[in-house]
C-alpha positions as CSV (number, residue, x, y, z in Angstrom):
1,X,77.2,113.2,102.3
2,X,80.1,110.7,102.0
3,X,82.8,111.3,104.6
4,X,86.0,109.5,105.4
5,X,87.8,111.0,108.4
6,X,91.2,109.9,109.4
7,X,92.8,110.3,112.8
8,X,95.7,109.1,114.8
9,X,98.7,110.5,112.9
10,X,101.5,112.2,114.6
11,X,105.3,112.3,115.3
12,X,106.9,109.1,116.4
13,X,110.5,107.9,116.8
14,X,111.9,105.2,114.6
15,X,110.8,101.9,115.9
16,X,107.7,103.3,117.4
17,X,104.0,102.6,116.7
18,X,100.9,104.4,115.7
19,X,97.2,103.5,115.2
20,X,95.4,105.3,112.4
21,X,91.6,105.2,112.4
22,X,89.2,105.9,109.5
23,X,85.6,106.8,110.3
24,X,83.2,106.3,107.3
25,X,79.7,107.6,106.8
26,X,77.3,108.4,104.0
27,X,77.6,105.2,102.0
28,X,76.9,101.5,102.5
29,X,80.1,100.5,104.3
30,X,79.7,96.7,103.7
31,X,79.6,97.2,99.9
32,X,83.1,98.8,99.8
33,X,86.7,97.8,100.2
34,X,88.4,100.2,102.5
35,X,92.1,100.9,102.2
36,X,94.9,103.0,103.4
37,X,97.2,104.9,101.0
38,X,100.1,107.2,101.6
39,X,102.0,110.0,99.8
40,X,105.4,111.1,100.7
41,X,106.8,114.5,99.6
42,X,107.7,114.4,95.9
43,X,106.4,110.9,95.4
44,X,103.3,109.3,94.0
45,X,100.5,108.1,96.2
46,X,100.8,104.4,96.8
47,X,98.7,101.7,98.4
48,X,99.5,100.5,101.9
49,X,96.8,98.0,102.7
50,X,93.2,97.3,102.0
51,X,90.5,95.1,103.5
52,X,87.5,93.8,101.6
53,X,84.1,93.4,103.0
54,X,83.9,90.0,101.3
55,X,87.2,88.4,102.0
56,X,88.8,87.5,105.3
57,X,92.4,88.1,104.2
58,X,93.6,91.7,104.0
59,X,96.0,92.8,101.4
60,X,99.3,94.5,102.1
61,X,102.1,96.0,100.1
62,X,105.4,94.3,100.7
63,X,106.8,97.2,102.8
64,X,103.8,96.8,105.2
65,X,103.8,93.1,105.6
66,X,104.8,92.0,109.1
67,X,104.6,95.6,110.5
68,X,101.2,96.9,109.7
69,X,97.8,95.4,110.5
70,X,94.5,96.5,109.1
71,X,91.1,95.7,110.5
72,X,87.5,96.8,109.9
73,X,84.5,97.1,112.3
74,X,81.2,97.0,110.4
75,X,79.3,97.8,113.5
76,X,81.1,101.1,113.9
77,X,82.0,101.7,110.2
78,X,85.6,102.1,111.0
79,X,88.9,100.8,109.6
80,X,92.1,100.9,111.7
81,X,95.7,100.6,110.6
82,X,98.1,99.6,113.4
83,X,101.6,100.5,112.3
84,X,104.6,99.1,114.3
85,X,108.4,99.3,113.9
86,X,108.0,102.5,112.0
87,X,110.8,103.8,109.9
88,X,111.7,107.3,108.6
89,X,110.7,106.2,105.1
90,X,107.2,105.6,106.4
91,X,106.9,109.4,106.8
92,X,103.9,110.5,104.6
93,X,100.4,111.7,104.5
94,X,98.2,108.7,105.1
95,X,94.8,108.6,103.4
96,X,91.7,106.4,103.9
97,X,89.7,105.5,100.8
98,X,86.7,103.4,99.9
99,X,86.1,101.7,96.6
100,X,83.4,99.4,95.3
101,X,84.4,95.8,95.6
102,X,84.4,95.2,91.8
103,X,87.2,97.7,91.3
104,X,89.4,97.2,94.4
105,X,92.5,95.8,92.7
106,X,92.7,98.6,90.1
107,X,92.1,101.2,92.8
108,X,94.7,99.8,95.1
109,X,97.3,99.3,92.4
110,X,96.8,102.6,90.7
111,X,95.1,105.1,93.0
112,X,95.8,108.1,90.8
113,X,95.3,106.3,87.5
114,X,92.9,107.3,84.8
115,X,90.6,104.3,85.2
116,X,86.9,104.8,85.2
117,X,84.4,105.1,86.7
118,X,86.0,106.9,89.6
119,X,83.4,106.1,92.2
120,X,86.0,105.7,95.0
121,X,85.9,108.1,98.0
122,X,88.9,109.7,99.8
123,X,89.6,111.3,103.1
124,X,91.8,114.4,103.6
125,X,94.6,112.5,105.1
126,X,96.6,112.5,108.4
127,X,100.3,113.2,108.6
128,X,102.7,110.6,110.0
129,X,106.2,111.6,110.7
130,X,108.9,109.2,111.8
131,X,112.1,110.7,113.2
132,X,115.4,108.8,113.0
């Protein structure tokens, strides 16, 4: 059974930091890109950052550059997202997802799009709330 389990969310003040972790199981970890997405109330789900198993350079959305750092540990099948200098607009549910390497750019750019095949996996999310 495929599982992606997020942890590490919570309530933090503006300017604070959080470390989100994603524990993956049930699939061949090194064949998938792993990413973090978020969805704020009333907004579409959007990509935050992803890390490929085949490239050394992670990818970040502009709002995450310089503040967030993603890393993956193939020995433990985990992907972490360290978020610093958090802002109230970062408040959202954060989801971990895995996608085959061949489709990672479509998946990251359009997570709720009607592209096929949908062989990506998703966790249930963890709430991040940043107070002002």
